[in-house]
N, CA, C, O and the ligand as a Tripos MOL2 file, in Angstrom:
@<TRIPOS>MOLECULE
protein
  293   291    74     0     0
PROTEIN
NO_CHARGES

@<TRIPOS>ATOM
      1 N         288.3720  -62.5170  -12.2890 N.3       1 MET1
      2 CA        289.7310  -63.1660  -12.4700 C.3       1 MET1
      3 C         290.6720  -62.1810  -13.1060 C.2       1 MET1
      4 O         290.3070  -61.2490  -13.8220 O.2       1 MET1
      5 N         291.8050  -62.4410  -12.8120 N.am      2 GLU2
      6 CA        292.8740  -61.5570  -13.2900 C.3       2 GLU2
      7 C         293.0560  -61.4760  -14.7720 C.2       2 GLU2
      8 O         293.0390  -62.4890  -15.4710 O.2       2 GLU2
      9 N         293.2360  -60.2280  -15.2740 N.am      3 ALA3
     10 CA        293.5320  -60.1490  -16.7770 C.3       3 ALA3
     11 C         294.6720  -60.8300  -17.2800 C.2       3 ALA3
     12 O         295.7090  -60.7040  -16.6310 O.2       3 ALA3
     13 N         294.6880  -61.5230  -18.3000 N.am      4 ARG4
     14 CA        295.7740  -62.2480  -18.9140 C.3       4 ARG4
     15 C         295.8580  -61.8710  -20.3930 C.2       4 ARG4
     16 O         295.3530  -62.5800  -21.2630 O.2       4 ARG4
     17 N         296.5060  -60.7430  -20.6510 N.am      5 VAL5
     18 CA        296.4970  -60.4170  -22.1260 C.3       5 VAL5
     19 C         297.7050  -61.1570  -22.9160 C.2       5 VAL5
     20 O         298.8650  -61.0890  -22.5100 O.2       5 VAL5
     21 N         297.4080  -61.7180  -23.8340 N.am      6 THR6
     22 CA        298.4540  -62.5210  -24.5940 C.3       6 THR6
     23 C         298.2870  -61.9920  -26.0870 C.2       6 THR6
     24 O         297.3160  -61.3430  -26.4760 O.2       6 THR6
     25 N         299.3080  -62.3410  -26.8110 N.am      7 THR7
     26 CA        299.2580  -62.1240  -28.2190 C.3       7 THR7
     27 C         299.1800  -63.4930  -29.0460 C.2       7 THR7
     28 O         300.0980  -64.3130  -29.0160 O.2       7 THR7
     29 N         298.1430  -63.6510  -29.7010 N.am      8 MET8
     30 CA        298.0580  -64.8200  -30.5600 C.3       8 MET8
     31 C         298.2550  -64.4540  -32.0510 C.2       8 MET8
     32 O         297.6890  -63.4860  -32.5590 O.2       8 MET8
     33 N         299.1130  -65.3030  -32.7420 N.am      9 THR9
     34 CA        299.2670  -65.3320  -34.1660 C.3       9 THR9
     35 C         298.7150  -66.4540  -34.7130 C.2       9 THR9
     36 O         299.0510  -67.5730  -34.3280 O.2       9 THR9
     37 N         297.7270  -66.2370  -35.7570 N.am     10 ILE10
     38 CA        296.8800  -67.2760  -36.2990 C.3      10 ILE10
     39 C         297.0550  -67.2610  -37.7210 C.2      10 ILE10
     40 O         296.7170  -66.2750  -38.3760 O.2      10 ILE10
     41 N         297.5990  -68.3640  -38.2910 N.am     11 SER11
     42 CA        297.7280  -68.5040  -39.6800 C.3      11 SER11
     43 C         296.4350  -68.8510  -40.3930 C.2      11 SER11
     44 O         295.7440  -69.8410  -40.1560 O.2      11 SER11
     45 N         296.1560  -67.7680  -41.4360 N.am     12 VAL12
     46 CA        294.9900  -68.1160  -42.2230 C.3      12 VAL12
     47 C         295.4400  -67.9890  -43.7730 C.2      12 VAL12
     48 O         295.5140  -66.8890  -44.3210 O.2      12 VAL12
     49 N         295.6880  -69.0110  -44.3290 N.am     13 PRO13
     50 CA        296.1340  -69.2370  -45.8040 C.3      13 PRO13
     51 C         295.2820  -68.5050  -46.7510 C.2      13 PRO13
     52 O         295.7980  -67.9970  -47.7470 O.2      13 PRO13
     53 N         294.0110  -68.4050  -46.5250 N.am     14 GLU14
     54 CA        293.2040  -67.9360  -47.5760 C.3      14 GLU14
     55 C         293.1430  -66.4730  -47.6610 C.2      14 GLU14
     56 O         292.4180  -65.9350  -48.4970 O.2      14 GLU14
     57 N         293.8820  -65.7860  -46.8230 N.am     15 ILE15
     58 CA        293.9130  -64.2900  -46.7950 C.3      15 ILE15
     59 C         294.7750  -63.7940  -48.0330 C.2      15 ILE15
     60 O         295.9070  -64.2280  -48.2410 O.2      15 ILE15
     61 N         294.1880  -62.9060  -48.7910 N.am     16 HIS16
     62 CA        294.8140  -62.5430  -49.9480 C.3      16 HIS16
     63 C         294.7360  -60.9610  -50.4560 C.2      16 HIS16
     64 O         295.3070  -60.4900  -51.4390 O.2      16 HIS16
     65 N         293.9910  -60.3680  -49.6420 N.am     17 CYS17
     66 CA        293.8410  -58.9770  -50.1420 C.3      17 CYS17
     67 C         293.2920  -58.0680  -48.9910 C.2      17 CYS17
     68 O         293.0280  -58.5470  -47.8880 O.2      17 CYS17
     69 N         293.1310  -56.7510  -49.2830 N.am     18 ASP18
     70 CA        292.6420  -55.8140  -48.2490 C.3      18 ASP18
     71 C         291.1870  -56.0120  -47.8410 C.2      18 ASP18
     72 O         290.7610  -55.5400  -46.7870 O.2      18 ASP18
     73 N         290.4190  -56.7210  -48.6930 N.am     19 HIS19
     74 CA        288.9740  -56.9690  -48.3170 C.3      19 HIS19
     75 C         289.1860  -58.0410  -47.0540 C.2      19 HIS19
     76 O         288.6450  -57.9040  -45.9560 O.2      19 HIS19
     77 N         289.9830  -59.0160  -47.3830 N.am     20 CYS20
     78 CA        290.1320  -59.9440  -46.2050 C.3      20 CYS20
     79 C         290.7060  -59.2920  -45.0550 C.2      20 CYS20
     80 O         290.2690  -59.6130  -43.9500 O.2      20 CYS20
     81 N         291.5990  -58.4450  -45.1410 N.am     21 LYS21
     82 CA        291.9480  -57.6600  -44.0170 C.3      21 LYS21
     83 C         290.9870  -56.9500  -43.2620 C.2      21 LYS21
     84 O         290.9910  -56.9080  -42.0320 O.2      21 LYS21
     85 N         290.0930  -56.3430  -44.0570 N.am     22 HIS22
     86 CA        289.0740  -55.3730  -43.3190 C.3      22 HIS22
     87 C         288.1400  -56.3180  -42.7210 C.2      22 HIS22
     88 O         287.8720  -56.1630  -41.5290 O.2      22 HIS22
     89 N         287.5890  -57.3050  -43.3910 N.am     23 SER23
     90 CA        286.5700  -58.1940  -42.7750 C.3      23 SER23
     91 C         287.0150  -58.9380  -41.6090 C.2      23 SER23
     92 O         286.2550  -59.1740  -40.6700 O.2      23 SER23
     93 N         288.1510  -59.2900  -41.6430 N.am     24 ILE24
     94 CA        288.7050  -60.0770  -40.4250 C.3      24 ILE24
     95 C         288.8880  -59.2120  -39.1660 C.2      24 ILE24
     96 O         288.4070  -59.4750  -38.0640 O.2      24 ILE24
     97 N         289.6020  -58.2050  -39.4550 N.am     25 GLU25
     98 CA        289.8320  -57.1570  -38.3670 C.3      25 GLU25
     99 C         288.6630  -56.6090  -37.9600 C.2      25 GLU25
    100 O         288.5310  -56.4160  -36.7520 O.2      25 GLU25
    101 N         287.6480  -56.2690  -38.8140 N.am     26 GLY26
    102 CA        286.2920  -55.7950  -38.3330 C.3      26 GLY26
    103 C         285.4750  -56.8380  -37.5440 C.2      26 GLY26
    104 O         284.5770  -56.4890  -36.7770 O.2      26 GLY26
    105 N         285.8070  -58.1160  -37.7520 N.am     27 ALA27
    106 CA        285.0880  -59.0400  -36.9100 C.3      27 ALA27
    107 C         285.6960  -59.2260  -35.5560 C.2      27 ALA27
    108 O         285.0030  -59.4680  -34.5680 O.2      27 ALA27
    109 N         287.0240  -59.1080  -35.5210 N.am     28 LEU28
    110 CA        287.7670  -59.3660  -34.1440 C.3      28 LEU28
    111 C         287.6340  -58.2080  -33.2960 C.2      28 LEU28
    112 O         287.3350  -58.3460  -32.1100 O.2      28 LEU28
    113 N         287.8570  -56.9490  -33.8730 N.am     29 ALA29
    114 CA        287.9200  -55.6930  -33.0320 C.3      29 ALA29
    115 C         286.7530  -55.7160  -31.9180 C.2      29 ALA29
    116 O         287.0100  -55.4590  -30.7420 O.2      29 ALA29
    117 N         285.5560  -56.0140  -32.3280 N.am     30 PRO30
    118 CA        284.4970  -55.8790  -31.3670 C.3      30 PRO30
    119 C         284.4060  -56.8570  -30.3220 C.2      30 PRO30
    120 O         283.7000  -56.6040  -29.3460 O.2      30 PRO30
    121 N         285.0710  -58.0140  -30.4070 N.am     31 LEU31
    122 CA        284.9320  -59.0160  -29.3870 C.3      31 LEU31
    123 C         285.4780  -58.6290  -28.0410 C.2      31 LEU31
    124 O         286.4700  -57.9030  -27.9910 O.2      31 LEU31
    125 N         284.9260  -59.0440  -27.0010 N.am     32 PRO32
    126 CA        285.2340  -58.5360  -25.5960 C.3      32 PRO32
    127 C         286.6310  -58.8900  -25.3900 C.2      32 PRO32
    128 O         286.9930  -59.9190  -25.9600 O.2      32 PRO32
    129 N         287.4990  -58.2580  -24.6950 N.am     33 GLY33
    130 CA        288.7470  -58.4470  -24.3870 C.3      33 GLY33
    131 C         289.8340  -58.4470  -25.4540 C.2      33 GLY33
    132 O         290.9810  -58.8660  -25.2990 O.2      33 GLY33
    133 N         289.3310  -57.9390  -26.5180 N.am     34 VAL34
    134 CA        290.3590  -57.8650  -27.6430 C.3      34 VAL34
    135 C         290.8470  -56.3670  -27.7380 C.2      34 VAL34
    136 O         290.1380  -55.4240  -28.0900 O.2      34 VAL34
    137 N         292.1860  -56.3030  -27.3610 N.am     35 ALA35
    138 CA        292.8300  -54.9670  -27.4640 C.3      35 ALA35
    139 C         293.2040  -54.5430  -28.7430 C.2      35 ALA35
    140 O         293.0590  -53.3510  -29.0130 O.2      35 ALA35
    141 N         293.6680  -55.3240  -29.5900 N.am     36 SER36
    142 CA        294.0760  -55.0460  -30.8530 C.3      36 SER36
    143 C         293.8910  -56.3100  -31.9860 C.2      36 SER36
    144 O         294.0660  -57.4480  -31.5500 O.2      36 SER36
    145 N         293.5840  -56.1650  -33.2550 N.am     37 ALA37
    146 CA        293.6100  -57.2690  -34.2020 C.3      37 ALA37
    147 C         294.2070  -56.6850  -35.3950 C.2      37 ALA37
    148 O         293.8140  -55.5840  -35.7810 O.2      37 ALA37
    149 N         295.0660  -57.2830  -35.9770 N.am     38 ARG38
    150 CA        295.8180  -56.8350  -37.0910 C.3      38 ARG38
    151 C         296.1250  -58.1290  -38.1210 C.2      38 ARG38
    152 O         296.6550  -59.1730  -37.7420 O.2      38 ARG38
    153 N         295.7320  -57.8840  -39.3580 N.am     39 VAL39
    154 CA        295.9720  -58.7820  -40.4660 C.3      39 VAL39
    155 C         297.0610  -58.3370  -41.2200 C.2      39 VAL39
    156 O         297.1590  -57.1940  -41.6670 O.2      39 VAL39
    157 N         298.0610  -59.4320  -41.3970 N.am     40 ASP40
    158 CA        299.1830  -59.1610  -42.1990 C.3      40 ASP40
    159 C         298.8750  -59.8980  -43.6160 C.2      40 ASP40
    160 O         298.9150  -61.1230  -43.7330 O.2      40 ASP40
    161 N         298.5810  -59.0570  -44.6190 N.am     41 VAL41
    162 CA        298.1490  -59.6670  -45.9720 C.3      41 VAL41
    163 C         299.3560  -60.4840  -46.5290 C.2      41 VAL41
    164 O         299.1540  -61.5990  -47.0090 O.2      41 VAL41
    165 N         300.5230  -59.9820  -46.4760 N.am     42 ASP42
    166 CA        301.6610  -60.7410  -47.1860 C.3      42 ASP42
    167 C         301.9470  -61.9790  -46.3320 C.2      42 ASP42
    168 O         302.2230  -63.0340  -46.9030 O.2      42 ASP42
    169 N         301.8990  -61.9160  -45.0570 N.am     43 ALA43
    170 CA        302.1520  -63.1540  -44.2470 C.3      43 ALA43
    171 C         301.2020  -64.1010  -44.0160 C.2      43 ALA43
    172 O         301.3960  -65.2070  -43.5110 O.2      43 ALA43
    173 N         299.9100  -63.5290  -44.4910 N.am     44 ARG44
    174 CA        298.6100  -64.2780  -44.2650 C.3      44 ARG44
    175 C         298.4200  -64.8370  -42.8000 C.2      44 ARG44
    176 O         298.0830  -65.9890  -42.5280 O.2      44 ARG44
    177 N         298.6980  -63.8150  -41.8970 N.am     45 THR45
    178 CA        298.5240  -64.1000  -40.5260 C.3      45 THR45
    179 C         297.5660  -63.0450  -39.8150 C.2      45 THR45
    180 O         297.4550  -61.9330  -40.3300 O.2      45 THR45
    181 N         296.9360  -63.3260  -38.7620 N.am     46 VAL46
    182 CA        296.2260  -62.5750  -37.9190 C.3      46 VAL46
    183 C         296.8140  -62.5510  -36.5940 C.2      46 VAL46
    184 O         297.1120  -63.6010  -36.0250 O.2      46 VAL46
    185 N         297.0120  -61.3180  -36.0290 N.am     47 THR47
    186 CA        297.6970  -61.0620  -34.7480 C.3      47 THR47
    187 C         296.7840  -60.4660  -33.8450 C.2      47 THR47
    188 O         296.2480  -59.4040  -34.1610 O.2      47 THR47
    189 N         296.5220  -61.0480  -32.6910 N.am     48 VAL48
    190 CA        295.4390  -60.6040  -31.9170 C.3      48 VAL48
    191 C         295.9260  -60.4580  -30.3840 C.2      48 VAL48
    192 O         296.4120  -61.3960  -29.7510 O.2      48 VAL48
    193 N         295.7350  -59.1820  -29.8830 N.am     49 GLU49
    194 CA        296.1300  -59.1070  -28.5460 C.3      49 GLU49
    195 C         294.8060  -59.1300  -27.7060 C.2      49 GLU49
    196 O         293.9020  -58.3080  -27.8510 O.2      49 GLU49
    197 N         294.7970  -60.1880  -26.7940 N.am     50 VAL50
    198 CA        293.4100  -60.4770  -26.2060 C.3      50 VAL50
    199 C         293.6190  -60.9610  -24.8160 C.2      50 VAL50
    200 O         294.5920  -61.6330  -24.4740 O.2      50 VAL50
    201 N         292.6190  -60.5700  -24.0080 N.am     51 ASP51
    202 CA        292.5790  -61.0440  -22.7670 C.3      51 ASP51
    203 C         291.9410  -62.5170  -22.8230 C.2      51 ASP51
    204 O         290.7690  -62.7260  -23.1380 O.2      51 ASP51
    205 N         292.8070  -63.4410  -22.5000 N.am     52 GLU52
    206 CA        292.2970  -64.8410  -22.6890 C.3      52 GLU52
    207 C         291.2990  -65.2480  -21.6270 C.2      52 GLU52
    208 O         290.5770  -66.2270  -21.8150 O.2      52 GLU52
    209 N         291.2350  -64.5570  -20.5560 N.am     53 THR53
    210 CA        290.2210  -64.9840  -19.5980 C.3      53 THR53
    211 C         288.7970  -64.4870  -20.0940 C.2      53 THR53
    212 O         287.7720  -64.8880  -19.5430 O.2      53 THR53
    213 N         288.7800  -63.6490  -21.0940 N.am     54 ILE54
    214 CA        287.4570  -63.0800  -21.5760 C.3      54 ILE54
    215 C         287.1820  -63.8840  -22.9660 C.2      54 ILE54
    216 O         286.1890  -64.5720  -23.1990 O.2      54 ILE54
    217 N         288.1400  -63.6750  -23.7250 N.am     55 THR55
    218 CA        287.9930  -64.4010  -25.0990 C.3      55 THR55
    219 C         289.0820  -65.3000  -25.4030 C.2      55 THR55
    220 O         290.1870  -64.7760  -25.5490 O.2      55 THR55
    221 N         288.9760  -66.6390  -25.5360 N.am     56 GLY56
    222 CA        289.9560  -67.4490  -25.8380 C.3      56 GLY56
    223 C         290.2390  -67.7990  -27.3450 C.2      56 GLY56
    224 O         289.5160  -67.3540  -28.2370 O.2      56 GLY56
    225 N         291.2420  -68.5580  -27.5800 N.am     57 ARG57
    226 CA        291.5990  -68.7200  -29.0300 C.3      57 ARG57
    227 C         290.5230  -69.3130  -29.7810 C.2      57 ARG57
    228 O         290.3070  -68.8920  -30.9170 O.2      57 ARG57
    229 N         289.7340  -70.3480  -29.2350 N.am     58 GLN58
    230 CA        288.6490  -70.8320  -29.9370 C.3      58 GLN58
    231 C         287.7040  -69.8650  -30.5920 C.2      58 GLN58
    232 O         287.2640  -69.9580  -31.7380 O.2      58 GLN58
    233 N         287.4260  -68.8320  -29.6240 N.am     59 ARG59
    234 CA        286.3740  -67.8860  -30.0250 C.3      59 ARG59
    235 C         287.0090  -66.9560  -31.0620 C.2      59 ARG59
    236 O         286.2550  -66.5730  -31.9560 O.2      59 ARG59
    237 N         288.1930  -66.5630  -31.0800 N.am     60 VAL60
    238 CA        288.8310  -65.9240  -32.0110 C.3      60 VAL60
    239 C         288.8850  -66.5810  -33.3680 C.2      60 VAL60
    240 O         288.5930  -65.9630  -34.3910 O.2      60 VAL60
    241 N         289.2630  -67.8420  -33.3600 N.am     61 VAL61
    242 CA        289.0880  -68.7770  -34.4620 C.3      61 VAL61
    243 C         287.9220  -68.7730  -35.1840 C.2      61 VAL61
    244 O         287.8160  -68.6570  -36.4050 O.2      61 VAL61
    245 N         286.7820  -68.9470  -34.1190 N.am     62 ALA62
    246 CA        285.4350  -68.9580  -34.6830 C.3      62 ALA62
    247 C         284.9200  -67.7320  -35.5460 C.2      62 ALA62
    248 O         284.2060  -67.7850  -36.5480 O.2      62 ALA62
    249 N         285.4390  -66.6340  -34.9320 N.am     63 ALA63
    250 CA        285.1590  -65.3250  -35.5960 C.3      63 ALA63
    251 C         285.7220  -65.1710  -36.9480 C.2      63 ALA63
    252 O         285.1650  -64.5020  -37.8180 O.2      63 ALA63
    253 N         286.8910  -65.8310  -37.1210 N.am     64 ILE64
    254 CA        287.4600  -65.5890  -38.3400 C.3      64 ILE64
    255 C         286.7590  -66.6670  -39.3320 C.2      64 ILE64
    256 O         286.6810  -66.4190  -40.5350 O.2      64 ILE64
    257 N         286.2910  -67.7770  -38.8240 N.am     65 GLU65
    258 CA        285.7100  -68.8420  -39.7730 C.3      65 GLU65
    259 C         284.3840  -68.2630  -40.1000 C.2      65 GLU65
    260 O         283.8660  -68.4670  -41.1980 O.2      65 GLU65
    261 N         283.7590  -67.4720  -39.0800 N.am     66 GLU66
    262 CA        282.4320  -66.9700  -39.5810 C.3      66 GLU66
    263 C         282.5190  -65.9350  -40.6440 C.2      66 GLU66
    264 O         281.4830  -65.5400  -41.1780 O.2      66 GLU66
    265 N         283.6730  -65.4710  -40.9880 N.am     67 GLN67
    266 CA        283.9000  -64.4690  -42.1220 C.3      67 GLN67
    267 C         284.1110  -65.2970  -43.4900 C.2      67 GLN67
    268 O         284.1250  -64.7180  -44.5760 O.2      67 GLN67
    269 N         284.2660  -66.6240  -43.3700 N.am     68 GLY68
    270 CA        284.3230  -67.4530  -44.3710 C.3      68 GLY68
    271 C         285.8030  -68.0460  -44.8340 C.2      68 GLY68
    272 O         286.0760  -68.5530  -45.9230 O.2      68 GLY68
    273 N         286.6440  -67.8460  -43.7440 N.am     69 TYR69
    274 CA        288.0920  -68.2590  -43.9950 C.3      69 TYR69
    275 C         288.1770  -69.5520  -42.9610 C.2      69 TYR69
    276 O         287.6700  -69.6650  -41.8450 O.2      69 TYR69
    277 N         288.9870  -70.4830  -43.7060 N.am     70 LYS70
    278 CA        289.3980  -71.7160  -42.9300 C.3      70 LYS70
    279 C         290.5610  -71.3280  -42.0800 C.2      70 LYS70
    280 O         291.3970  -70.5090  -42.4620 O.2      70 LYS70
    281 N         290.6050  -71.9620  -40.8540 N.am     71 VAL71
    282 CA        291.7060  -71.9150  -40.0410 C.3      71 VAL71
    283 C         292.3890  -73.2360  -39.7990 C.2      71 VAL71
    284 O         291.9030  -73.9950  -38.9610 O.2      71 VAL71
    285 N         293.4760  -73.5750  -40.4630 N.am     72 PRO72
    286 CA        293.9510  -74.9600  -40.1660 C.3      72 PRO72
    287 C         294.4670  -75.1060  -38.7450 C.2      72 PRO72
    288 O         295.0580  -74.2050  -38.1510 O.2      72 PRO72
    289 N         294.1930  -76.3390  -38.2300 N.am     73 ALA73
    290 CA        294.6470  -76.5270  -36.8280 C.3      73 ALA73
    291 C         296.1670  -76.6000  -36.7070 C.2      73 ALA73
    292 O         296.6910  -76.7540  -35.6040 O.2      73 ALA73
    293 CU        290.7460  -60.8960  -50.0710 Cu       74 CU74
@<TRIPOS>BOND
     1     1     2 1
     2     2     3 1
     3     3     4 2
     4     3     5 am
     5     5     6 1
     6     6     7 1
     7     7     8 2
     8     7     9 am
     9     9    10 1
    10    10    11 1
    11    11    12 2
    12    11    13 am
    13    13    14 1
    14    14    15 1
    15    15    16 2
    16    15    17 am
    17    17    18 1
    18    18    19 1
    19    19    20 2
    20    19    21 am
    21    21    22 1
    22    22    23 1
    23    23    24 2
    24    23    25 am
    25    25    26 1
    26    26    27 1
    27    27    28 2
    28    27    29 am
    29    29    30 1
    30    30    31 1
    31    31    32 2
    32    31    33 am
    33    33    34 1
    34    34    35 1
    35    35    36 2
    36    35    37 am
    37    37    38 1
    38    38    39 1
    39    39    40 2
    40    39    41 am
    41    41    42 1
    42    42    43 1
    43    43    44 2
    44    43    45 am
    45    45    46 1
    46    46    47 1
    47    47    48 2
    48    47    49 am
    49    49    50 1
    50    50    51 1
    51    51    52 2
    52    51    53 am
    53    53    54 1
    54    54    55 1
    55    55    56 2
    56    55    57 am
    57    57    58 1
    58    58    59 1
    59    59    60 2
    60    59    61 am
    61    61    62 1
    62    62    63 1
    63    63    64 2
    64    63    65 am
    65    65    66 1
    66    66    67 1
    67    67    68 2
    68    67    69 am
    69    69    70 1
    70    70    71 1
    71    71    72 2
    72    71    73 am
    73    73    74 1
    74    74    75 1
    75    75    76 2
    76    75    77 am
    77    77    78 1
    78    78    79 1
    79    79    80 2
    80    79    81 am
    81    81    82 1
    82    82    83 1
    83    83    84 2
    84    83    85 am
    85    85    86 1
    86    86    87 1
    87    87    88 2
    88    87    89 am
    89    89    90 1
    90    90    91 1
    91    91    92 2
    92    91    93 am
    93    93    94 1
    94    94    95 1
    95    95    96 2
    96    95    97 am
    97    97    98 1
    98    98    99 1
    99    99   100 2
   100    99   101 am
   101   101   102 1
   102   102   103 1
   103   103   104 2
   104   103   105 am
   105   105   106 1
   106   106   107 1
   107   107   108 2
   108   107   109 am
   109   109   110 1
   110   110   111 1
   111   111   112 2
   112   111   113 am
   113   113   114 1
   114   114   115 1
   115   115   116 2
   116   115   117 am
   117   117   118 1
   118   118   119 1
   119   119   120 2
   120   119   121 am
   121   121   122 1
   122   122   123 1
   123   123   124 2
   124   123   125 am
   125   125   126 1
   126   126   127 1
   127   127   128 2
   128   127   129 am
   129   129   130 1
   130   130   131 1
   131   131   132 2
   132   131   133 am
   133   133   134 1
   134   134   135 1
   135   135   136 2
   136   135   137 am
   137   137   138 1
   138   138   139 1
   139   139   140 2
   140   139   141 am
   141   141   142 1
   142   142   143 1
   143   143   144 2
   144   143   145 am
   145   145   146 1
   146   146   147 1
   147   147   148 2
   148   147   149 am
   149   149   150 1
   150   150   151 1
   151   151   152 2
   152   151   153 am
   153   153   154 1
   154   154   155 1
   155   155   156 2
   156   155   157 am
   157   157   158 1
   158   158   159 1
   159   159   160 2
   160   159   161 am
   161   161   162 1
   162   162   163 1
   163   163   164 2
   164   163   165 am
   165   165   166 1
   166   166   167 1
   167   167   168 2
   168   167   169 am
   169   169   170 1
   170   170   171 1
   171   171   172 2
   172   171   173 am
   173   173   174 1
   174   174   175 1
   175   175   176 2
   176   175   177 am
   177   177   178 1
   178   178   179 1
   179   179   180 2
   180   179   181 am
   181   181   182 1
   182   182   183 1
   183   183   184 2
   184   183   185 am
   185   185   186 1
   186   186   187 1
   187   187   188 2
   188   187   189 am
   189   189   190 1
   190   190   191 1
   191   191   192 2
   192   191   193 am
   193   193   194 1
   194   194   195 1
   195   195   196 2
   196   195   197 am
   197   197   198 1
   198   198   199 1
   199   199   200 2
   200   199   201 am
   201   201   202 1
   202   202   203 1
   203   203   204 2
   204   203   205 am
   205   205   206 1
   206   206   207 1
   207   207   208 2
   208   207   209 am
   209   209   210 1
   210   210   211 1
   211   211   212 2
   212   211   213 am
   213   213   214 1
   214   214   215 1
   215   215   216 2
   216   215   217 am
   217   217   218 1
   218   218   219 1
   219   219   220 2
   220   219   221 am
   221   221   222 1
   222   222   223 1
   223   223   224 2
   224   223   225 am
   225   225   226 1
   226   226   227 1
   227   227   228 2
   228   227   229 am
   229   229   230 1
   230   230   231 1
   231   231   232 2
   232   231   233 am
   233   233   234 1
   234   234   235 1
   235   235   236 2
   236   235   237 am
   237   237   238 1
   238   238   239 1
   239   239   240 2
   240   239   241 am
   241   241   242 1
   242   242   243 1
   243   243   244 2
   244   243   245 am
   245   245   246 1
   246   246   247 1
   247   247   248 2
   248   247   249 am
   249   249   250 1
   250   250   251 1
   251   251   252 2
   252   251   253 am
   253   253   254 1
   254   254   255 1
   255   255   256 2
   256   255   257 am
   257   257   258 1
   258   258   259 1
   259   259   260 2
   260   259   261 am
   261   261   262 1
   262   262   263 1
   263   263   264 2
   264   263   265 am
   265   265   266 1
   266   266   267 1
   267   267   268 2
   268   267   269 am
   269   269   270 1
   270   270   271 1
   271   271   272 2
   272   271   273 am
   273   273   274 1
   274   274   275 1
   275   275   276 2
   276   275   277 am
   277   277   278 1
   278   278   279 1
   279   279   280 2
   280   279   281 am
   281   281   282 1
   282   282   283 1
   283   283   284 2
   284   283   285 am
   285   285   286 1
   286   286   287 1
   287   287   288 2
   288   287   289 am
   289   289   290 1
   290   290   291 1
   291   291   292 2
@<TRIPOS>SUBSTRUCTURE
     1 MET1         2 RESIDUE 1 A MET
     2 GLU2         6 RESIDUE 1 A GLU
     3 ALA3        10 RESIDUE 1 A ALA
     4 ARG4        14 RESIDUE 1 A ARG
     5 VAL5        18 RESIDUE 1 A VAL
     6 THR6        22 RESIDUE 1 A THR
     7 THR7        26 RESIDUE 1 A THR
     8 MET8        30 RESIDUE 1 A MET
     9 THR9        34 RESIDUE 1 A THR
    10 ILE10       38 RESIDUE 1 A ILE
    11 SER11       42 RESIDUE 1 A SER
    12 VAL12       46 RESIDUE 1 A VAL
    13 PRO13       50 RESIDUE 1 A PRO
    14 GLU14       54 RESIDUE 1 A GLU
    15 ILE15       58 RESIDUE 1 A ILE
    16 HIS16       62 RESIDUE 1 A HIS
    17 CYS17       66 RESIDUE 1 A CYS
    18 ASP18       70 RESIDUE 1 A ASP
    19 HIS19       74 RESIDUE 1 A HIS
    20 CYS20       78 RESIDUE 1 A CYS
    21 LYS21       82 RESIDUE 1 A LYS
    22 HIS22       86 RESIDUE 1 A HIS
    23 SER23       90 RESIDUE 1 A SER
    24 ILE24       94 RESIDUE 1 A ILE
    25 GLU25       98 RESIDUE 1 A GLU
    26 GLY26      102 RESIDUE 1 A GLY
    27 ALA27      106 RESIDUE 1 A ALA
    28 LEU28      110 RESIDUE 1 A LEU
    29 ALA29      114 RESIDUE 1 A ALA
    30 PRO30      118 RESIDUE 1 A PRO
    31 LEU31      122 RESIDUE 1 A LEU
    32 PRO32      126 RESIDUE 1 A PRO
    33 GLY33      130 RESIDUE 1 A GLY
    34 VAL34      134 RESIDUE 1 A VAL
    35 ALA35      138 RESIDUE 1 A ALA
    36 SER36      142 RESIDUE 1 A SER
    37 ALA37      146 RESIDUE 1 A ALA
    38 ARG38      150 RESIDUE 1 A ARG
    39 VAL39      154 RESIDUE 1 A VAL
    40 ASP40      158 RESIDUE 1 A ASP
    41 VAL41      162 RESIDUE 1 A VAL
    42 ASP42      166 RESIDUE 1 A ASP
    43 ALA43      170 RESIDUE 1 A ALA
    44 ARG44      174 RESIDUE 1 A ARG
    45 THR45      178 RESIDUE 1 A THR
    46 VAL46      182 RESIDUE 1 A VAL
    47 THR47      186 RESIDUE 1 A THR
    48 VAL48      190 RESIDUE 1 A VAL
    49 GLU49      194 RESIDUE 1 A GLU
    50 VAL50      198 RESIDUE 1 A VAL
    51 ASP51      202 RESIDUE 1 A ASP
    52 GLU52      206 RESIDUE 1 A GLU
    53 THR53      210 RESIDUE 1 A THR
    54 ILE54      214 RESIDUE 1 A ILE
    55 THR55      218 RESIDUE 1 A THR
    56 GLY56      222 RESIDUE 1 A GLY
    57 ARG57      226 RESIDUE 1 A ARG
    58 GLN58      230 RESIDUE 1 A GLN
    59 ARG59      234 RESIDUE 1 A ARG
    60 VAL60      238 RESIDUE 1 A VAL
    61 VAL61      242 RESIDUE 1 A VAL
    62 ALA62      246 RESIDUE 1 A ALA
    63 ALA63      250 RESIDUE 1 A ALA
    64 ILE64      254 RESIDUE 1 A ILE
    65 GLU65      258 RESIDUE 1 A GLU
    66 GLU66      262 RESIDUE 1 A GLU
    67 GLN67      266 RESIDUE 1 A GLN
    68 GLY68      270 RESIDUE 1 A GLY
    69 TYR69      274 RESIDUE 1 A TYR
    70 LYS70      278 RESIDUE 1 A LYS
    71 VAL71      282 RESIDUE 1 A VAL
    72 PRO72      286 RESIDUE 1 A PRO
    73 ALA73      290 RESIDUE 1 A ALA
    74 CU74       293 GROUP 0 **** ****
């Protein structure tokens, strides 16, 4: 399948510090198809560049939730 890299910005209101940043970025970076993962602590958002044909939004959200953060729909 043709690669389709998109940038997703996901709001995670429970992000509040560098620990959150490192645990979420550390969980997302190794996922297949993820080119970059960046947490903005002030904005409480996660920005992920990912090939959606490999790893979709649901998988990204699940990885964030596995770190203990709720992701509002
Ligand atoms: Cu924190």
